[in-house]
C-alpha positions as CSV (number, residue, x, y, z in Angstrom):
1,X,-29.9,11.9,60.0
2,X,-26.0,10.3,59.1
3,X,-24.1,12.8,56.3
4,X,-23.8,11.4,53.4
5,X,-20.1,11.3,51.8
6,X,-21.3,11.0,47.9
7,X,-21.1,14.6,46.7
8,X,-17.2,14.3,47.9
9,X,-17.0,10.1,46.4
10,X,-17.8,11.7,43.2
11,X,-15.7,15.1,43.1
12,X,-12.4,12.9,44.8
13,X,-13.4,10.4,41.3
14,X,-13.6,12.8,39.0
15,X,-10.2,15.1,39.8
16,X,-8.3,11.2,38.9
17,X,-10.1,11.7,35.4
18,X,-10.7,15.2,34.6
19,X,-7.2,16.9,34.0
20,X,-4.5,18.6,36.2
21,X,-6.4,20.4,39.1
22,X,-5.5,22.4,41.8
23,X,-8.1,21.7,45.3
24,X,-8.5,24.3,47.8
25,X,-11.1,25.1,50.7
26,X,-12.6,27.9,50.2
27,X,-12.9,30.7,53.2
28,X,-14.9,33.7,54.0
29,X,-13.6,37.1,54.1
30,X,-13.3,36.0,58.2
31,X,-10.9,33.3,57.0
32,X,-13.6,30.7,58.5
33,X,-13.3,27.3,56.5
34,X,-17.3,27.7,55.1
35,X,-16.8,24.2,53.9
36,X,-17.2,25.1,50.1
37,X,-14.4,23.9,47.9
38,X,-12.6,25.4,44.9
39,X,-11.3,23.3,42.0
40,X,-9.5,24.6,39.0
41,X,-8.7,21.6,36.5
42,X,-6.5,22.2,32.9
43,X,-5.4,20.4,30.5
44,X,-2.3,18.6,30.7
45,X,1.1,20.5,28.7
46,X,0.6,19.8,25.3
47,X,4.5,19.8,22.8
48,X,4.5,22.5,19.7
49,X,5.2,18.6,18.2
50,X,5.9,15.8,18.3
51,X,6.8,12.1,17.6
52,X,6.6,7.6,17.4
53,X,9.7,6.7,15.8
54,X,11.6,9.4,14.5
55,X,7.6,10.4,12.3
56,X,6.2,13.4,13.2
57,X,2.6,13.3,14.1
58,X,0.1,15.6,11.9
59,X,-1.1,18.4,15.4
60,X,-2.6,20.9,13.1
61,X,-5.4,18.5,12.2
62,X,-7.2,18.6,14.8
63,X,-8.6,14.7,14.7
64,X,-4.9,13.8,16.1
65,X,-4.7,16.5,18.5
66,X,-7.6,15.8,20.0
67,X,-6.6,12.7,20.2
68,X,-3.1,12.9,21.8
69,X,-4.3,15.2,23.9
70,X,-7.0,13.1,25.7
71,X,-4.5,10.1,25.9
72,X,-2.7,12.9,28.0
73,X,-5.0,14.0,30.1
74,X,-5.8,10.2,31.1
75,X,-2.3,9.1,31.7
76,X,-1.3,12.6,33.8
77,X,-4.0,11.7,35.3
78,X,-3.9,8.2,36.1
79,X,-1.5,8.5,38.9
80,X,-0.7,6.0,40.4
81,X,-0.6,4.0,37.4
82,X,1.7,6.2,35.8
83,X,3.5,6.2,39.2
84,X,4.0,3.2,38.4
85,X,5.4,2.9,35.2
86,X,8.7,5.8,36.5
87,X,8.7,3.4,38.9
88,X,9.5,-0.5,37.0
89,X,11.1,1.6,33.8
90,X,14.3,2.0,35.2
91,X,14.1,-1.7,36.0
92,X,13.3,-2.8,32.5
93,X,14.3,-0.4,29.8
94,X,18.0,-1.0,30.3
95,X,16.9,-4.6,29.0
96,X,15.0,-3.5,26.7
97,X,16.4,-1.1,24.6
98,X,19.9,-2.9,23.4
99,X,17.7,-5.3,22.1
100,X,16.2,-3.2,20.2
101,X,18.9,-1.0,19.1
102,X,20.1,-4.4,18.1
103,X,17.3,-5.8,16.0
104,X,17.6,-1.6,14.1
105,X,13.7,-1.5,16.0
106,X,13.8,2.6,17.6
107,X,13.4,2.7,21.1
108,X,10.5,4.5,20.4
109,X,9.3,0.9,20.9
110,X,10.2,-0.3,24.8
111,X,6.8,2.4,25.5
112,X,4.9,0.0,23.6
113,X,5.8,-3.3,26.0
114,X,4.7,-0.5,28.7
115,X,1.2,0.1,27.2
116,X,1.3,-3.4,26.6
117,X,1.9,-5.2,30.1
118,X,2.8,-2.4,32.1
119,X,5.5,-4.4,33.3
120,X,3.7,-6.9,35.1
121,X,3.5,-10.3,33.5
122,X,-0.3,-10.6,33.3
123,X,-2.5,-12.5,30.3
124,X,-4.9,-10.7,28.4
125,X,-8.4,-12.0,28.2
126,X,-7.1,-13.3,25.2
127,X,-4.4,-15.3,25.9
128,X,-1.7,-12.5,25.0
129,X,1.5,-13.1,27.7
130,X,4.2,-11.4,29.5
131,X,5.6,-8.2,29.0
132,X,4.6,-8.1,24.6
133,X,1.1,-9.6,25.1
134,X,2.1,-12.4,22.7
135,X,-0.9,-14.2,21.9
136,X,0.1,-18.7,21.9
137,X,0.5,-18.8,18.3
138,X,2.6,-15.9,17.3
139,X,5.1,-16.4,20.3
140,X,5.9,-19.8,17.8
141,X,6.1,-18.5,15.4
142,X,8.5,-15.8,16.2
143,X,10.3,-18.4,17.3
144,X,9.1,-18.7,21.1
145,X,9.5,-22.0,23.2
146,X,5.7,-22.0,24.3
147,X,4.5,-25.5,26.9
148,X,2.9,-26.7,31.1
149,X,6.4,-25.6,31.3
150,X,8.3,-23.5,29.7
151,X,7.2,-20.3,28.3
152,X,9.5,-17.7,26.9
153,X,6.4,-15.4,26.6
154,X,7.6,-14.0,30.4
155,X,11.6,-14.3,29.2
156,X,11.9,-10.9,28.2
157,X,15.0,-11.4,26.9
158,X,13.9,-13.8,24.2
159,X,9.8,-12.2,24.3
160,X,12.4,-8.5,23.1
161,X,13.7,-10.7,20.2
162,X,10.6,-12.5,19.4
163,X,8.9,-8.4,19.9
164,X,11.3,-6.9,17.2
165,X,10.8,-9.9,14.0
166,X,7.8,-9.8,14.0
167,X,7.9,-5.6,14.1
168,X,10.9,-5.4,11.5
169,X,8.4,-7.1,9.3
170,X,5.0,-5.5,9.9
171,X,7.0,-2.6,8.9
172,X,8.8,-3.7,5.6
173,X,4.9,-4.6,4.7
174,X,3.7,-1.8,5.5
175,X,6.4,1.0,5.1
176,X,6.4,2.8,8.6
177,X,7.0,2.6,12.2
178,X,4.0,4.6,13.1
179,X,1.4,1.4,11.2
180,X,3.9,-1.3,12.5
181,X,2.8,-0.9,16.1
182,X,-0.9,-0.4,14.8
183,X,-0.2,-3.9,13.5
184,X,1.5,-4.8,16.6
185,X,-1.8,-4.2,18.3
186,X,-4.0,-5.2,15.6
187,X,-3.2,-8.0,13.4
188,X,-1.4,-7.1,9.7
189,X,-3.9,-9.1,8.5
190,X,-6.3,-7.4,10.4
191,X,-4.5,-3.8,9.3
192,X,-4.2,-4.7,5.8
193,X,-7.5,-6.0,4.9
194,X,-8.7,-2.2,6.6
195,X,-5.6,-0.4,4.4
196,X,-6.9,-1.4,1.6
197,X,-10.7,-1.5,1.8
198,X,-10.5,1.7,3.0
199,X,-6.8,2.5,-0.2
200,X,-5.0,4.3,2.8
201,X,-2.0,3.3,4.1
202,X,-1.5,6.0,6.2
203,X,-2.3,5.4,10.6
204,X,-3.9,8.4,10.6
205,X,-6.0,8.8,8.0
206,X,-7.4,5.4,9.3
207,X,-10.4,4.4,10.8
208,X,-9.5,1.4,12.6
209,X,-11.6,-0.3,16.0
210,X,-11.4,2.0,18.9
211,X,-8.5,0.2,20.5
212,X,-6.3,0.6,17.7
213,X,-6.5,4.3,16.5
214,X,-6.4,5.2,20.4
215,X,-2.4,3.1,20.1
216,X,0.2,4.9,19.1
217,X,-1.1,7.5,20.9
218,X,-0.9,6.6,24.1
219,X,2.3,5.3,23.5
220,X,3.5,9.0,22.2
221,X,1.2,10.6,25.8
222,X,3.1,8.3,27.9
223,X,6.2,8.3,26.3
224,X,6.2,12.4,26.6
225,X,4.9,11.9,29.9
226,X,8.0,9.4,31.2
227,X,10.9,11.8,29.3
228,X,9.7,14.7,31.6
229,X,8.1,14.1,34.5
230,X,8.2,16.7,36.2
231,X,6.5,19.2,33.7
232,X,3.5,16.6,33.7
233,X,3.7,17.2,37.8
234,X,5.4,13.4,38.5
235,X,8.5,13.0,40.3
236,X,10.3,9.7,41.4
237,X,13.4,10.4,43.9
238,X,15.7,7.4,43.2
239,X,15.9,5.8,46.0
240,X,12.4,4.8,45.2
241,X,12.9,4.0,41.3
242,X,12.8,-0.1,40.5
243,X,16.7,-0.4,39.9
244,X,17.7,-4.1,38.0
245,X,18.3,-6.6,40.3
246,X,22.0,-8.5,40.1
247,X,22.1,-12.0,39.7
248,X,24.3,-14.6,38.2
249,X,23.7,-17.4,35.1
250,X,23.7,-20.9,35.6
251,X,22.8,-23.5,32.6
252,X,20.8,-26.5,33.3
253,X,21.4,-29.1,30.3
254,X,19.3,-32.0,31.9
255,X,15.6,-32.2,33.5
256,X,14.8,-31.4,37.5
257,X,13.0,-32.5,39.4
258,X,11.7,-30.4,41.7
259,X,12.9,-26.4,41.3
260,X,12.4,-25.8,44.4
261,X,14.9,-28.5,45.9
262,X,16.9,-26.8,42.7
263,X,16.9,-23.5,44.4
264,X,17.7,-24.9,47.8
265,X,20.7,-26.2,45.9
266,X,22.1,-22.4,44.9
267,X,20.9,-20.8,47.4
268,X,17.9,-18.8,47.2
269,X,14.0,-20.3,47.8
270,X,11.5,-20.9,45.5
271,X,10.0,-17.5,45.1
272,X,13.2,-16.3,44.4
273,X,14.3,-18.6,41.3
274,X,10.4,-18.1,40.3
275,X,10.6,-13.9,40.5
276,X,13.3,-14.5,38.2
277,X,12.6,-16.5,36.0
278,X,8.8,-16.0,34.7
279,X,9.8,-18.4,32.4
280,X,9.6,-21.2,34.0
281,X,5.9,-22.2,34.5
282,X,5.9,-25.3,36.4
283,X,6.9,-26.7,39.6
284,X,9.8,-29.6,37.9
285,X,11.6,-29.5,34.2
286,X,11.9,-32.7,32.6
287,X,13.9,-31.5,29.1
288,X,13.5,-34.2,27.4
289,X,15.1,-33.0,24.6
290,X,18.0,-32.2,26.5
291,X,18.3,-28.3,26.1
292,X,20.5,-25.9,27.4
293,X,18.6,-23.2,29.7
294,X,20.3,-20.4,31.8
295,X,19.0,-19.9,34.8
296,X,19.2,-16.4,37.0
297,X,19.8,-16.4,40.5
298,X,20.4,-13.3,42.2
299,X,23.5,-13.2,43.6
300,X,24.5,-13.7,47.3
């Protein structure tokens, strides 16, 4: 009869989802391995105080405390994901932070972009795209160009400016950055409807969808872990950080028949061109309106 490894697999799966743990074999008095496992679980460190964009979380409330603890446990133990957060942040935070500051948006919103997209250029089931996960209509309303050849939802700088516009408008509407973040997740119309129905304008007092009720707590949990990674068991040596890619810029004011040929003419590859300019969505650029586009090229 073949041995089964299912109990061990289930144990390892449990260890990755249920909190900080210490894993070690158990030995008898004579030092022999008894084939038993000793596993000790503990919650990750919980802060005495926490805030989002300068607005304090009411941690004295059991529902708020437990909601934050839930997200701390999940993210502190989702090691593969959180480690990649820490690595990618060194490349993208330096781009996002000054744009937020220029547009009077608190720096904590960089963590919103991170949890929205994992800093990967992916598309959600609802068609939201880019680091800030804009749906097409919202992106166009915020001034981004979205078509088959150019999709500025994937343009980090321009999409960040557009997100700032949306966040500022929501903050003016609801009166707090916390509610602005919630509105970014569920939409201003949906949040306004619930606030009116429940006669309440405080995020922590509203009963919302599970996703939106977890949203701010997830941002804060990721913020706490990334601000003090060693405290939560993470370590990223300097040589493992994903640093910004050095680049130069050229302007394009005409059509481009073939981006691959363009790349070769500029001493790079089609792949590298698309990695630095993910908002170029086709192999060509028609540019009938004769707009000026700034293209990033890797430094030689």
